[in-house]
C-alpha positions as CSV (number, residue, x, y, z in Angstrom):
1,X,14.9,-0.2,-23.7
2,X,18.6,-0.3,-22.8
3,X,18.2,3.0,-21.0
4,X,15.3,1.6,-18.9
5,X,17.4,-1.4,-18.0
6,X,20.3,0.8,-17.0
7,X,17.9,3.0,-15.0
8,X,16.4,0.1,-13.1
9,X,19.8,-1.3,-12.2
10,X,21.2,2.0,-11.1
11,X,18.1,3.3,-9.1
12,X,18.9,1.6,-5.8
13,X,22.6,2.5,-5.6
14,X,21.8,6.1,-6.7
15,X,19.2,6.4,-4.0
16,X,21.6,5.1,-1.3
17,X,24.3,7.4,-2.4
18,X,21.9,10.4,-2.5
19,X,20.7,9.7,1.1
20,X,24.2,9.2,2.4
21,X,25.5,12.3,0.5
22,X,22.6,14.4,1.7
23,X,23.2,13.3,5.3
24,X,26.9,14.1,5.1
25,X,26.4,17.5,3.4
26,X,23.8,18.5,6.1
27,X,26.3,17.3,8.8
28,X,23.9,14.6,10.1
29,X,25.3,11.5,11.9
30,X,24.2,9.1,9.1
31,X,25.3,5.9,10.7
32,X,23.7,6.8,14.0
33,X,20.4,7.7,12.2
34,X,20.6,4.3,10.4
35,X,21.1,2.5,13.7
36,X,18.2,4.3,15.4
37,X,16.0,3.5,12.5
38,X,17.0,-0.2,12.6
39,X,16.3,-0.3,16.4
40,X,12.8,1.2,15.8
41,X,12.2,-1.3,12.9
42,X,13.1,-4.2,15.2
43,X,10.7,-2.9,17.8
44,X,8.0,-2.8,15.2
45,X,8.8,-6.3,14.0
46,X,8.7,-7.6,17.6
47,X,5.4,-5.9,18.1
48,X,3.6,-7.4,15.1
49,X,5.2,-10.8,15.3
50,X,2.3,-12.4,17.3
51,X,-0.2,-11.1,14.8
52,X,1.8,-12.5,11.9
53,X,2.2,-15.9,13.6
54,X,-1.5,-16.0,14.4
55,X,-2.5,-15.2,10.8
56,X,-0.1,-17.7,9.3
57,X,-1.3,-20.4,11.8
58,X,-4.9,-19.7,11.0
59,X,-4.4,-20.0,7.3
60,X,-2.4,-23.2,7.7
61,X,-5.1,-24.7,9.9
62,X,-7.8,-23.7,7.4
63,X,-6.0,-25.3,4.5
64,X,-5.0,-28.5,6.4
65,X,-8.4,-29.1,7.9
66,X,-10.2,-29.0,4.6
67,X,-12.4,-26.1,5.7
68,X,-11.2,-23.9,2.9
69,X,-12.1,-26.5,0.3
70,X,-15.5,-27.0,2.0
71,X,-16.1,-23.2,1.9
72,X,-15.0,-23.0,-1.7
73,X,-17.4,-25.8,-2.7
74,X,-20.2,-24.0,-0.8
75,X,-19.5,-20.8,-2.6
76,X,-19.1,-22.4,-6.1
77,X,-22.7,-22.0,-7.1
78,X,-23.0,-18.3,-6.1
79,X,-19.6,-17.6,-7.6
80,X,-20.7,-19.0,-11.0
81,X,-23.4,-16.3,-11.2
82,X,-20.6,-13.8,-10.9
83,X,-18.6,-15.6,-13.6
84,X,-16.0,-16.8,-11.1
85,X,-14.6,-20.3,-11.8
86,X,-14.6,-22.7,-8.9
87,X,-10.8,-23.0,-8.6
88,X,-10.5,-19.2,-8.2
89,X,-12.8,-19.0,-5.2
90,X,-10.2,-20.4,-2.6
91,X,-7.7,-17.9,-4.0
92,X,-10.1,-15.0,-3.3
93,X,-10.7,-16.3,0.3
94,X,-7.1,-16.9,1.2
95,X,-5.9,-13.7,-0.5
96,X,-7.8,-11.7,2.1
97,X,-5.6,-13.1,4.8
98,X,-2.3,-14.3,3.4
99,X,-0.4,-13.5,0.2
100,X,2.0,-16.4,0.5
101,X,-0.7,-18.9,1.0
102,X,-2.6,-17.4,-2.0
103,X,0.5,-17.7,-4.1
104,X,0.7,-21.4,-3.2
105,X,-2.9,-21.8,-4.5
106,X,-2.1,-19.8,-7.6
107,X,0.9,-22.1,-8.3
108,X,-1.4,-25.0,-8.0
109,X,-3.8,-23.5,-10.5
110,X,-1.0,-22.7,-12.9
111,X,0.2,-26.3,-12.7
112,X,-3.3,-27.7,-13.3
113,X,-4.7,-25.3,-15.8
114,X,-1.7,-23.4,-17.2
115,X,-0.8,-19.7,-17.1
116,X,-2.3,-18.8,-20.4
117,X,-5.8,-20.2,-19.8
118,X,-8.9,-18.3,-18.7
119,X,-8.5,-19.5,-15.1
120,X,-4.8,-18.8,-15.1
121,X,-5.2,-15.3,-16.5
122,X,-8.0,-14.5,-14.1
123,X,-6.0,-15.7,-11.2
124,X,-3.0,-13.5,-12.2
125,X,-5.2,-10.4,-12.6
126,X,-7.0,-11.2,-9.4
127,X,-3.7,-11.3,-7.5
128,X,-2.6,-7.9,-8.9
129,X,-6.0,-6.3,-8.3
130,X,-6.6,-7.3,-4.7
131,X,-4.9,-6.9,-1.4
132,X,-4.3,-9.0,1.8
133,X,-7.0,-7.0,3.5
134,X,-7.2,-8.6,6.9
135,X,-3.4,-9.0,7.1
136,X,-2.9,-5.3,6.4
137,X,-5.6,-4.1,8.7
138,X,-4.4,-6.2,11.6
139,X,-0.7,-5.4,11.2
140,X,-1.0,-1.7,10.4
141,X,-3.7,-0.9,12.9
142,X,-2.3,-3.3,15.4
143,X,1.1,-1.6,15.2
144,X,-0.2,1.8,16.2
145,X,-2.9,0.3,18.5
146,X,-5.9,1.7,16.6
147,X,-9.1,-0.2,17.7
148,X,-11.8,1.8,16.0
149,X,-11.2,1.5,12.2
150,X,-14.4,3.2,11.2
151,X,-15.0,2.7,7.5
152,X,-11.7,1.1,6.7
153,X,-13.0,-2.5,6.5
154,X,-16.0,-1.5,4.4
155,X,-13.8,0.6,2.0
156,X,-11.2,-2.2,1.8
157,X,-13.9,-4.8,1.0
158,X,-15.4,-2.5,-1.6
159,X,-12.0,-2.1,-3.2
160,X,-11.5,-5.9,-3.1
161,X,-14.9,-6.4,-4.8
162,X,-13.9,-3.9,-7.5
163,X,-10.6,-5.8,-8.0
164,X,-12.5,-9.1,-8.3
165,X,-14.9,-7.5,-10.8
166,X,-12.0,-6.1,-12.8
167,X,-10.3,-9.5,-12.9
168,X,-13.5,-11.1,-14.2
169,X,-14.1,-8.3,-16.7
170,X,-10.6,-8.2,-18.1
171,X,-10.3,-12.0,-18.3
172,X,-13.5,-12.3,-20.2
173,X,-12.5,-9.6,-22.6
174,X,-8.8,-10.6,-23.1
175,X,-8.9,-14.4,-23.1
Protein backbone atom coordinates (compact mmCIF):
# COMPACT_ATOMS: atom_id res chain seq x y z
CA UNK A 1 0.00 0.00 0.00
CA UNK A 2 2.87 2.35 0.80
CA UNK A 3 4.32 1.79 -2.67
CA UNK A 4 0.98 2.68 -4.29
CA UNK A 5 0.77 5.90 -2.27
CA UNK A 6 4.31 6.81 -3.27
CA UNK A 7 3.56 6.02 -6.91
CA UNK A 8 0.41 8.13 -6.94
CA UNK A 9 2.24 11.09 -5.38
CA UNK A 10 5.22 10.78 -7.73
CA UNK A 11 3.31 10.19 -10.98
CA UNK A 12 2.64 13.80 -11.99
CA UNK A 13 6.16 15.14 -11.28
CA UNK A 14 7.69 12.14 -13.07
CA UNK A 15 5.52 12.72 -16.14
CA UNK A 16 6.42 16.42 -16.22
CA UNK A 17 10.15 15.67 -15.89
CA UNK A 18 9.87 12.99 -18.59
CA UNK A 19 8.18 15.37 -21.05
CA UNK A 20 10.64 18.19 -20.40
CA UNK A 21 13.62 15.82 -20.50
CA UNK A 22 12.43 14.23 -23.73
CA UNK A 23 11.97 17.68 -25.29
CA UNK A 24 15.44 18.81 -24.24
CA UNK A 25 17.12 15.61 -25.45
CA UNK A 26 15.35 15.84 -28.80
CA UNK A 27 16.38 19.52 -29.01
CA UNK A 28 12.80 20.83 -29.11
CA UNK A 29 11.95 24.33 -27.86
CA UNK A 30 9.95 23.00 -24.90
CA UNK A 31 8.78 26.34 -23.56
CA UNK A 32 7.72 27.55 -27.02
CA UNK A 33 5.78 24.32 -27.54
CA UNK A 34 4.13 24.88 -24.16
CA UNK A 35 3.16 28.46 -25.09
CA UNK A 36 1.74 27.36 -28.45
CA UNK A 37 -0.28 24.66 -26.74
CA UNK A 38 -1.57 27.15 -24.16
CA UNK A 39 -2.60 29.56 -26.95
CA UNK A 40 -4.47 26.78 -28.75
CA UNK A 41 -6.12 25.79 -25.48
CA UNK A 42 -7.31 29.33 -24.85
CA UNK A 43 -8.75 29.49 -28.38
CA UNK A 44 -10.64 26.27 -27.69
CA UNK A 45 -11.96 27.61 -24.38
CA UNK A 46 -13.11 30.82 -26.06
CA UNK A 47 -14.82 28.77 -28.75
CA UNK A 48 -16.80 26.55 -26.37
CA UNK A 49 -17.57 29.23 -23.78
CA UNK A 50 -20.97 30.19 -25.28
CA UNK A 51 -22.02 26.53 -25.27
CA UNK A 52 -20.99 26.12 -21.63
CA UNK A 53 -22.77 29.29 -20.56
CA UNK A 54 -25.92 28.23 -22.42
CA UNK A 55 -25.95 24.77 -20.84
CA UNK A 56 -25.36 26.08 -17.32
CA UNK A 57 -28.04 28.73 -17.76
CA UNK A 58 -30.53 26.17 -19.05
CA UNK A 59 -29.93 23.84 -16.10
CA UNK A 60 -30.24 26.75 -13.66
CA UNK A 61 -33.52 27.85 -15.23
CA UNK A 62 -34.91 24.30 -15.14
CA UNK A 63 -34.05 23.90 -11.46
CA UNK A 64 -35.24 27.36 -10.40
CA UNK A 65 -38.50 27.20 -12.33
CA UNK A 66 -39.56 23.90 -10.79
CA UNK A 67 -39.85 22.23 -14.18
CA UNK A 68 -37.29 19.64 -13.19
CA UNK A 69 -39.32 18.68 -10.12
CA UNK A 70 -42.48 18.58 -12.26
CA UNK A 71 -40.80 16.31 -14.79
CA UNK A 72 -39.45 14.09 -12.01
CA UNK A 73 -42.93 13.72 -10.49
CA UNK A 74 -44.31 12.94 -13.94
CA UNK A 75 -41.72 10.20 -14.43
CA UNK A 76 -41.95 8.75 -10.92
CA UNK A 77 -44.55 6.10 -11.81
CA UNK A 78 -42.77 4.79 -14.94
CA UNK A 79 -39.47 4.88 -13.04
CA UNK A 80 -40.90 2.73 -10.26
CA UNK A 81 -41.47 -0.05 -12.81
CA UNK A 82 -37.73 0.09 -13.49
CA UNK A 83 -36.93 0.00 -9.73
CA UNK A 84 -35.75 3.63 -9.75
CA UNK A 85 -36.62 5.55 -6.58
CA UNK A 86 -38.27 8.94 -7.11
CA UNK A 87 -35.36 11.01 -5.68
CA UNK A 88 -32.96 9.50 -8.23
CA UNK A 89 -35.00 10.55 -11.28
CA UNK A 90 -33.95 14.23 -11.21
CA UNK A 91 -30.32 13.16 -10.91
CA UNK A 92 -30.66 11.07 -14.08
CA UNK A 93 -32.25 13.94 -15.97
CA UNK A 94 -29.74 16.57 -14.85
CA UNK A 95 -26.75 14.25 -15.26
CA UNK A 96 -27.39 14.20 -19.00
CA UNK A 97 -26.65 17.92 -19.16
CA UNK A 98 -24.51 19.03 -16.22
CA UNK A 99 -22.23 17.19 -13.85
CA UNK A 100 -21.99 20.02 -11.33
CA UNK A 101 -25.78 20.40 -11.10
CA UNK A 102 -26.11 16.62 -10.73
CA UNK A 103 -23.56 16.68 -7.92
CA UNK A 104 -25.67 19.31 -6.19
CA UNK A 105 -28.67 16.97 -6.38
CA UNK A 106 -26.54 14.06 -5.18
CA UNK A 107 -25.44 16.05 -2.14
CA UNK A 108 -29.09 16.83 -1.39
CA UNK A 109 -29.86 13.10 -1.56
CA UNK A 110 -26.93 12.29 0.71
CA UNK A 111 -28.08 14.84 3.28
CA UNK A 112 -31.65 13.57 3.26
CA UNK A 113 -31.18 9.80 2.91
CA UNK A 114 -27.52 9.20 3.78
CA UNK A 115 -24.68 7.75 1.78
CA UNK A 116 -25.03 4.15 2.92
CA UNK A 117 -28.71 3.75 2.10
CA UNK A 118 -30.18 2.12 -0.98
CA UNK A 119 -30.94 5.51 -2.58
CA UNK A 120 -27.52 6.93 -1.66
CA UNK A 121 -25.66 3.91 -2.98
CA UNK A 122 -27.70 3.87 -6.20
CA UNK A 123 -27.01 7.55 -6.74
CA UNK A 124 -23.29 7.03 -6.26
CA UNK A 125 -23.16 4.13 -8.69
CA UNK A 126 -25.34 6.05 -11.15
CA UNK A 127 -22.96 9.00 -11.12
CA UNK A 128 -20.03 6.73 -11.90
CA UNK A 129 -21.84 4.72 -14.60
CA UNK A 130 -23.26 7.60 -16.64
CA UNK A 131 -21.91 10.59 -18.51
CA UNK A 132 -22.94 14.19 -19.13
CA UNK A 133 -24.11 13.16 -22.55
CA UNK A 134 -25.52 16.36 -24.03
CA UNK A 135 -22.72 18.43 -22.54
CA UNK A 136 -20.06 16.23 -24.14
CA UNK A 137 -21.83 16.08 -27.48
CA UNK A 138 -22.32 19.81 -27.68
CA UNK A 139 -18.84 20.74 -26.50
CA UNK A 140 -16.81 18.16 -28.39
CA UNK A 141 -18.75 18.22 -31.65
CA UNK A 142 -19.25 21.96 -31.39
CA UNK A 143 -15.52 22.54 -31.00
CA UNK A 144 -14.70 20.81 -34.26
CA UNK A 145 -17.92 22.02 -35.92
CA UNK A 146 -19.43 18.60 -36.61
CA UNK A 147 -23.13 18.94 -37.40
CA UNK A 148 -24.03 15.37 -38.43
CA UNK A 149 -23.39 13.15 -35.44
CA UNK A 150 -24.85 10.04 -37.03
CA UNK A 151 -25.32 7.31 -34.41
CA UNK A 152 -23.51 9.08 -31.60
CA UNK A 153 -26.62 10.21 -29.74
CA UNK A 154 -28.28 6.79 -30.00
CA UNK A 155 -25.10 5.05 -28.85
CA UNK A 156 -24.61 7.48 -25.97
CA UNK A 157 -28.23 7.10 -24.84
CA UNK A 158 -27.84 3.32 -24.99
CA UNK A 159 -24.68 3.52 -22.88
CA UNK A 160 -26.51 5.78 -20.40
CA UNK A 161 -29.39 3.32 -20.19
CA UNK A 162 -26.88 0.53 -19.55
CA UNK A 163 -25.30 2.64 -16.79
CA UNK A 164 -28.69 3.24 -15.19
CA UNK A 165 -29.49 -0.47 -15.41
CA UNK A 166 -26.12 -1.31 -13.85
CA UNK A 167 -26.74 1.08 -10.98
CA UNK A 168 -30.15 -0.46 -10.31
CA UNK A 169 -28.78 -4.00 -10.57
CA UNK A 170 -25.73 -3.39 -8.37
CA UNK A 171 -27.71 -1.46 -5.80
CA UNK A 172 -30.33 -4.16 -5.47
CA UNK A 173 -27.66 -6.82 -5.07
CA UNK A 174 -25.22 -5.02 -2.76
CA UNK A 175 -27.51 -3.08 -0.43
